[in-house]
N, C-alpha and C positions, 0 to 999 in steps of 0.2 A: 473745611476751613482754608481754602484755597484759593482765593478770588482768583480771576486769569487777567480784568486790568491791574490787578494789585502787580503781579509777578512780570505782568509790562510790560512796566512805568521801571519799576524798578530792573527788571535786566537791562531796561534802557540805562537804566540811569548809571550800572554798571561798567554798558560799553562808554558811555561819557565820555563817564570820567576817565576812567582805562589810556582812551586814546586824549584828553587835556593833556595826561601826566606823562605820556612820550619822549623822553630824547631824543635826537637828533645831533650831530657832529655839526657843526658850525655850515659845511659845506653841502648841504641837504638841504636846512633849512629858507631857505629863499630868498631873497633880495631883505640886503636895511633897508628898515624904515626908516628908526630914527637911533644915533650916535647919543649915548650920556657918559661914555668914557674909550681910550683906548683900546681896555677890556670888556665890555660887557656895551651888547648893542640888541634892543629888539627886533627881532627878523619876525620877515610873513609868519612861519606857523606859533610861535609865538601868538600872534595875536589870534588865531587858529585852534591855540591847545584854552588859551582864557577861555573864548567862546565854547568850546564844547565844556572845558568844567562849566562854568554856568551854566547849559543847557541843562545835562550831568545834572544840577543841583534842581534846576526844577521839575525835572523830570523825575526825581528822587523825593521834594514836596507835592508832585500832583498822586508822587505811591499813598503817600501821607497819607493826603485829604481822603480819598479812598477808600484807604482802608478806612477811619476811621467810615465816614458813612455808608459804608454795607457793617460796618460792628453796629452805628446803633439803629438800626433795621430790624422790623421782626420781628 
């Protein structure tokens, strides 16, 4: 019942999603890209985290599509 492509995409999705939500102190997050107010800024690793979350969602969506196609095959 296990399909290697589904498992690979699902594992990739989990790794990307976990990588996207890693919280680091401000001193490790790189240079400031945009200042919202005196307490909130957008830094370089925040943008990378968003990109990883989007990629993880795409990988999970791809795993779902591969699984659906595999389940329909006779």
